[in-house]
C-alpha positions, 0 to 999 in steps of 0.5 A: 150210725149203722154204717158207722156200726158195720164198719166197726163191728169186726175189727179190733177197739181201741180200749185204753182211751176209755175210762168210764163205764163198765167192762166184764170179762167175755163170755169168750175170755172165760172159755179160754180159761177153761183150756188154762184150767186143764192145762194147768191141771196137767202142769201139776199131775206132771209135778206130783209124780216126783217132787225130785229137783228135776223134775220141779226144775222141767214143771218151772221150764213148762209152767211159765210158757203156758203163763205167759200164753195167757197173759199175751192173750189177756194183753191183747184182749185189755187193749184191743178186744171187741166182742162183735169183732167175729174174726178176732173169734175165730182166731180165739177159737184157733188158740184154743185148739192149739191150747188143747194140743198143748195141754195134751203134750204136757205129760210127756214135754220133756221126752217124746212130746217135746216137739209136739209142745214146742210147736203148739207154742209157736202156733198160738203164739202166730195167731196171736200175732195174726190178731197183733197185725189186724190192730196194726191195720185198723188203728193206726196210732198203735202201730209203736206198740204193735211193732215191739211186740211183733218184733219180739214175738216173732224172733221168740216163736222162730226160735220156739219152732227152730229148737224142734230141730235140736237136740235135747237137752239142748232143745231147752235152752232155746225154749228159756231163751225164747221165753226171756225174749217174750219176758224182755219184750214189753220191757224194751220200750223203757215202759213209754208205750204202757204208758201211751197204750195202758191196760183197761183198769176195769179189765186187766186187774178182774183178769188177774183175779181170775186167773189166779182163782183158776189156780187156785182151783187146783189147789182145792182138787189137791185136798180132794185127791189127797182125802178121796185117795185116802181112808177115812179116818180122823186124821185124814179129814182133819188134814184136809180140814186144815188144808181147805182152811189154809186154801181159804186164807190163801184166797181171803189174803188176796181177793180182801185186798185186791190191788188194782192201784200199779194199773190205775195209776198207769192210767192216770199218767197217759200224759207222756210225761217221762219222770211223772210215768217212769215209777208208774211204769215200775210199779206196774211191771212188778204188779203183773210179774210177780203173779207168776210166782203167786201163781206158781206157788199155788199150783205147787201147795196143791200138790204138796196138799194132796200128798201131806194128806196121803201121808197124814200117818207117817211121823214125819212128813217127807222132806220134798213134801214138807219143802214143798208145802212151805215152801209154795205158801211163803213164797205166796206170802212174799209175792202178796207182799211185794203186789201190796208194796206197789199199792203201797206206793201208789196212792197216799201211805195208810196204815192198814198197807204198810201193816199188810207187807209187814204181816206177809214178810213176817208170815213167810220167814216164820214158815221159812224158819218152821221149814229149816229146823222143824221135823213135823209130820202132816197134820202138825205142820197144816196147824201150824201154817193154818195157824200162820194164815188165820193170825194174817186173816185177823190181822188184816181185818183188824187194820184201818179200813182203807179209802179205795183204789180210785180215791188214793190214786185219783187224789194225785198225792201218790209217789 
């Protein structure tokens, strides 16, 4: 037994075959999340310098690679993580150093530090590919999956490295191309490999919840920043309170319905039955990628609320701040509706899910209407948004109680 344990101690472990027992986010993953916390803060600080269209587009160009790096590390861990694998721990530590450098380059990532940003990204991705190479070597049955990931990510990494020899703005076009390659890589197998080697339902939803919470922390920082940069007059304090109410509501809307049905349903379809698995693959893919606009919106809200608090005494909120505040909350609600839609179709339909989707879409449309037709000061606008969010939460709480995720999916009644 001791010899067997020693052989598996420092090698990747296939976690897709595990369906019972408990699995928690590892301490190493939480350490990694701290680096992303700092990086998201740097991204928010960069966006706060200017809300002009060019700066917003640059923010998007820099944010998506960060989100995708986190995804890459998370999806490796959900399938292959072994807490006793010292080699993987050392590789993760090297990735952490690369993330430090990437984060430090963000403030000037489209100026003099663009080469640093590109090389830091490529370095973190290269280390992940070493992890995947070890999985390919030690777990032969996963080689079809690793081969797809390896080809796509390697091609993207070469584009990132090659971009340093191309002058801006064409350099940023290559970054966008590299991102499209990576974002599309998991889809190139038609989803079959997701069924053969599904993510761990005990692990992945928690990881996405933690990243959402990480980004929500940036919104909390926005309230603190706006309040600390202002005089403590009643209007300022009321604005900060309303901003906090919105944060609690956004947290409540997501975590009170931390849907893992799309992930769970995918895991249930490990029989390789293509007609049955395709809907599950689509729902899982939508669930996964919808977290990008959701976390983007939270980051934008953190920037907008800080500026709204600082502008609380102005008769009208500056239009860029107005649009960012409305747009970020509305985008978050629409993303929430899409995530809830994947739950609705992953098991027996239930009135609470139907109602939740309609209320989220309706709330988002109300806010878009306010954004288009109303010109309000900070306090009035925050009061409207907090009121809409409060109505949404009350609607969720007054809905009939939905069955547990495992109960819904395992009933076999999903569409």
